Backbone bond lengths (Angstrom), bond angles and torsions (degrees), N, CA, C in turn:
res aa  C-N    CA-C-N  psi(-1)  N-CA   C-N-CA  omega(-1)  CA-C   N-CA-C  phi
1 Q - - - 1.462 - - 1.524 108.84 -
2 V 1.307 114.88 132.22 1.462 119.75 -177.87 1.523 110.23 -77.43
3 H 1.328 114.47 135.01 1.460 120.75 174.42 1.515 108.81 -128.46
4 L 1.313 114.95 130.04 1.456 121.93 172.63 1.519 107.00 -122.68
5 V 1.311 116.28 125.39 1.452 120.20 -177.66 1.517 109.73 -128.70
6 E 1.323 115.25 115.76 1.458 120.84 179.22 1.526 110.19 -86.86
7 S 1.310 114.72 151.90 1.465 121.54 174.23 1.514 108.82 -153.56
8 G 1.319 115.86 166.56 1.450 120.19 175.73 1.510 115.11 103.73
9 G 1.324 116.84 -6.01 1.456 119.05 178.28 1.522 110.99 -72.35
10 G 1.318 114.83 173.25 1.459 118.99 179.53 1.506 111.29 160.18
11 L 1.315 114.71 -164.92 1.457 122.64 -179.95 1.522 108.89 -102.72
12 V 1.308 116.12 129.72 1.457 121.07 -179.60 1.523 108.65 -142.14
13 Q 1.311 115.53 151.12 1.460 119.46 176.87 1.526 110.44 -78.94
14 A 1.305 115.55 154.87 1.464 120.66 176.11 1.529 109.52 -54.97
15 G 1.318 114.73 137.73 1.452 120.75 -176.49 1.512 114.21 92.41
16 G 1.303 116.80 -12.40 1.454 121.42 -178.90 1.521 112.70 -82.70
17 S 1.321 114.55 -176.19 1.467 121.37 -177.31 1.521 110.83 -131.33
18 L 1.301 114.77 152.18 1.454 123.01 171.20 1.520 108.26 -141.40
19 R 1.316 116.06 150.78 1.449 120.26 170.57 1.515 108.95 -121.37
20 L 1.316 114.86 116.60 1.456 120.81 176.18 1.522 109.55 -87.90
21 S 1.312 115.12 142.97 1.461 121.25 176.23 1.519 109.21 -121.06
22 C 1.313 115.44 148.57 1.457 121.95 175.90 1.521 107.80 -131.59
23 A 1.308 116.14 108.68 1.461 121.38 177.56 1.524 108.83 -87.48
24 A 1.317 116.03 122.83 1.467 121.51 -175.78 1.526 110.20 -112.00
25 S 1.312 116.36 138.54 1.458 120.62 178.59 1.517 109.97 -152.19
26 G 1.326 115.21 165.22 1.451 119.82 172.13 1.510 115.96 107.14
27 R 1.316 117.55 -10.81 1.462 120.58 177.21 1.516 109.02 -164.97
28 N 1.316 115.25 173.46 1.459 121.66 173.74 1.531 108.07 -84.10
29 F 1.309 116.14 117.63 1.458 120.60 -176.04 1.527 112.91 -95.46
30 S 1.311 118.21 12.70 1.461 121.09 -171.77 1.517 113.78 -59.66
31 T 1.329 118.19 -26.66 1.467 120.64 179.69 1.527 111.87 -105.74
32 Y 1.293 116.84 11.21 1.459 121.70 -175.49 1.520 112.19 -97.80
33 T 1.307 114.62 159.03 1.452 123.35 169.93 1.526 108.45 -107.87
34 M 1.309 115.03 133.05 1.454 121.27 177.84 1.527 108.92 -103.99
35 K 1.304 115.73 137.71 1.462 119.86 -176.75 1.519 110.95 -132.17
36 W 1.304 113.79 157.37 1.462 121.91 167.17 1.525 107.74 -116.95
37 F 1.321 115.10 128.44 1.454 122.35 172.01 1.525 107.90 -114.44
38 R 1.314 115.81 163.39 1.450 120.24 169.43 1.522 109.03 -139.14
39 Q 1.316 113.64 152.78 1.455 119.36 -178.16 1.514 111.04 -144.21
40 V 1.305 113.93 134.87 1.458 122.62 173.49 1.525 106.75 -104.57
41 P 1.325 118.88 139.54 1.469 120.06 -179.61 1.517 112.37 -49.79
42 G 1.323 115.30 131.99 1.449 120.49 178.13 1.513 114.44 87.16
43 K 1.325 116.94 -2.58 1.460 120.39 -179.76 1.522 110.64 -124.07
44 D 1.319 114.87 164.14 1.467 120.23 178.96 1.522 111.07 -70.10
45 R 1.336 114.73 157.35 1.457 119.10 172.41 1.520 109.20 -74.62
46 D 1.311 116.55 132.95 1.463 122.32 -179.67 1.517 109.42 -113.51
47 V 1.320 115.46 137.50 1.458 118.88 176.37 1.524 108.95 -73.03
48 V 1.313 114.52 135.82 1.460 120.97 179.91 1.524 110.31 -103.32
49 A 1.321 115.88 -44.36 1.464 120.06 -177.36 1.521 109.32 -161.28
50 A 1.326 114.72 158.11 1.461 120.62 179.78 1.527 109.19 -146.37
51 I 1.321 115.28 150.70 1.457 120.32 177.39 1.519 108.73 -150.81
52 T 1.313 116.65 135.61 1.455 118.97 172.60 1.521 108.81 -73.75
53 W 1.323 116.00 150.15 1.451 118.82 -176.72 1.518 111.31 -59.08
54 S 1.335 116.43 -31.72 1.466 120.12 177.44 1.514 111.88 -69.56
55 G 1.316 116.26 -21.16 1.456 120.25 -177.07 1.514 113.67 87.67
56 A 1.333 116.28 -0.72 1.465 119.64 -175.19 1.517 112.63 -70.42
57 N 1.305 117.12 -29.80 1.467 120.98 -178.15 1.520 110.12 -126.59
58 T 1.321 114.65 135.34 1.460 120.11 175.67 1.518 108.97 -136.67
59 Y 1.303 114.30 158.20 1.460 121.93 177.06 1.522 107.73 -147.06
60 V 1.315 115.09 138.46 1.459 121.04 172.70 1.519 107.36 -134.37
61 A 1.311 117.00 131.32 1.459 121.38 -178.31 1.525 110.77 -59.18
62 D 1.318 115.37 144.63 1.466 120.61 -178.66 1.529 111.73 -56.44
63 S 1.310 115.97 -33.79 1.466 119.72 -175.39 1.522 112.82 -66.39
64 V 1.323 116.83 -19.32 1.473 119.89 -177.85 1.511 112.39 -128.45
65 K 1.304 117.51 7.65 1.470 122.43 -168.89 1.523 113.13 -55.60
66 D 1.283 118.03 -38.16 1.462 119.84 -176.08 1.516 112.72 -85.47
67 R 1.337 116.76 -1.31 1.449 119.17 -173.20 1.530 113.81 -125.47
68 F 1.320 117.06 -26.47 1.474 120.94 -175.89 1.523 109.92 -110.97
69 T 1.317 115.39 146.14 1.457 122.24 177.01 1.517 109.26 -135.38
70 I 1.330 116.23 134.57 1.455 121.05 176.54 1.523 108.89 -105.98
71 S 1.316 115.66 141.42 1.457 120.41 177.64 1.520 108.73 -151.72
72 R 1.318 115.95 171.20 1.468 118.99 178.00 1.515 109.39 -145.67
73 D 1.300 115.30 152.29 1.459 123.18 175.74 1.525 106.08 -120.61
74 T 1.321 116.01 101.89 1.465 119.26 -174.71 1.519 111.97 -66.87
75 A 1.309 117.35 -29.26 1.466 119.99 179.10 1.524 111.20 -66.64
76 K 1.320 116.12 -31.81 1.463 121.05 179.90 1.521 112.52 -99.32
77 N 1.324 117.06 0.17 1.470 120.87 -176.63 1.524 111.08 51.00
78 T 1.303 115.23 45.60 1.458 120.58 -174.52 1.528 110.26 -132.82
79 V 1.311 115.00 139.67 1.457 122.76 176.40 1.525 107.46 -114.34
80 Y 1.315 115.21 142.88 1.467 120.40 -176.21 1.527 110.45 -121.57
81 L 1.308 114.63 152.89 1.462 121.68 169.44 1.524 106.65 -130.63
82 Q 1.313 115.23 105.99 1.456 121.02 176.91 1.514 108.36 -86.71
83 M 1.314 115.88 122.11 1.457 121.29 -176.56 1.521 108.98 -119.41
84 N 1.314 115.35 116.18 1.463 121.54 -179.78 1.518 110.29 -114.53
85 S 1.310 115.83 163.76 1.468 122.14 177.61 1.522 110.73 48.06
86 L 1.303 115.79 49.40 1.464 120.20 -175.37 1.519 111.66 -64.60
87 K 1.320 113.69 145.99 1.460 122.34 -179.17 1.532 109.22 -120.64
88 P 1.316 117.11 156.26 1.477 118.75 177.99 1.527 112.56 -54.67
89 E 1.315 117.43 -32.44 1.466 119.86 -179.80 1.525 113.11 -72.16
90 D 1.321 117.98 -6.57 1.462 121.00 173.27 1.526 111.58 -82.57
91 T 1.313 116.65 -6.59 1.464 120.56 178.18 1.517 110.19 -60.15
92 A 1.317 116.44 123.88 1.462 122.15 -176.95 1.522 108.64 -176.81
93 T 1.328 114.41 171.82 1.454 119.62 166.39 1.524 107.39 -91.10
94 Y 1.304 116.38 128.99 1.456 122.28 -177.64 1.522 109.40 -104.48
95 Y 1.336 114.29 130.93 1.453 121.19 -177.48 1.519 110.56 -118.42
96 C 1.304 115.34 141.22 1.460 122.43 171.85 1.526 108.37 -100.06
97 T 1.327 116.37 138.79 1.456 120.11 177.52 1.522 110.47 -134.82
98 A 1.313 114.46 161.44 1.459 122.26 173.36 1.517 107.82 -131.07
99 T 1.333 116.02 132.27 1.446 120.79 -178.04 1.519 109.80 -139.06
100 P 1.335 117.74 146.96 1.470 120.04 -177.12 1.530 114.50 -70.42
101 T 1.322 117.44 -16.00 1.458 119.48 -176.40 1.517 110.72 -122.88
102 F 1.326 116.04 150.13 1.463 120.01 178.03 1.521 108.75 -82.06
103 S 1.299 115.67 121.62 1.459 121.13 174.82 1.514 107.74 -154.56
104 T 1.292 115.33 168.17 1.466 120.52 -179.95 1.522 110.55 -117.33
105 T 1.327 115.41 26.02 1.454 120.36 178.81 1.529 109.57 -129.28
106 V 1.322 113.79 177.96 1.455 120.03 177.93 1.522 111.01 -88.60
107 A 1.325 117.26 -4.46 1.466 120.70 -178.12 1.522 110.91 -65.07
108 G 1.336 115.29 149.52 1.444 120.29 177.70 1.518 112.39 90.13
109 F 1.323 113.76 175.36 1.460 119.63 -176.94 1.525 111.27 -75.91
110 H 1.320 115.28 133.88 1.455 122.11 175.53 1.528 109.17 -135.98
111 Y 1.300 116.16 140.51 1.454 120.21 160.53 1.532 106.84 -83.33
112 W 1.325 116.31 141.06 1.469 120.19 -176.81 1.523 110.43 -121.96
113 G 1.315 114.39 143.27 1.448 119.90 168.07 1.519 109.42 -86.52
114 P 1.325 118.27 172.01 1.460 121.81 -177.37 1.524 113.49 -75.53
115 G 1.323 117.64 -15.58 1.452 120.58 178.70 1.513 113.37 96.73
116 T 1.325 114.40 156.81 1.464 121.42 175.05 1.523 108.33 -137.98
117 Q 1.310 116.12 137.52 1.464 120.72 -174.77 1.522 110.52 -85.26
118 V 1.311 114.55 133.31 1.464 122.04 172.85 1.517 107.43 -119.39
119 T 1.312 116.40 124.65 1.455 121.61 178.86 1.521 108.24 -125.28
120 V 1.312 115.24 124.30 1.457 121.32 -179.51 1.517 108.18 -112.93
121 S 1.302 115.71 118.29 1.459 120.17 -179.13 1.519 110.64 -92.28
122 S 1.304 115.17 148.17 1.481 119.86 -178.56 1.515 111.26 -87.83
């Protein structure tokens, strides 16, 4: 059974940094794409970043491209989202997902983690 567990969220002041981690277990993820989504209550989930497990392909949304970085540590089965220069509008619940195909949308099958809250104060 696949388990994705996010950690690293919290409260931070504007301009600060956080690093989210996603510990993945339960299957071989070598052909999977790992993604980070975020969601604000009442709005759709938006993809923030994606990376193939091999590391060959990455994507970061234009809205955060200069501030967020996605990476993975295959030895630890963990995916990271480094978030710098955080803004109040980055406040959301952040979700880690795993999907068999590389895409930059929410379409298709995804395993989902429970999410971690990020709150950026002004």
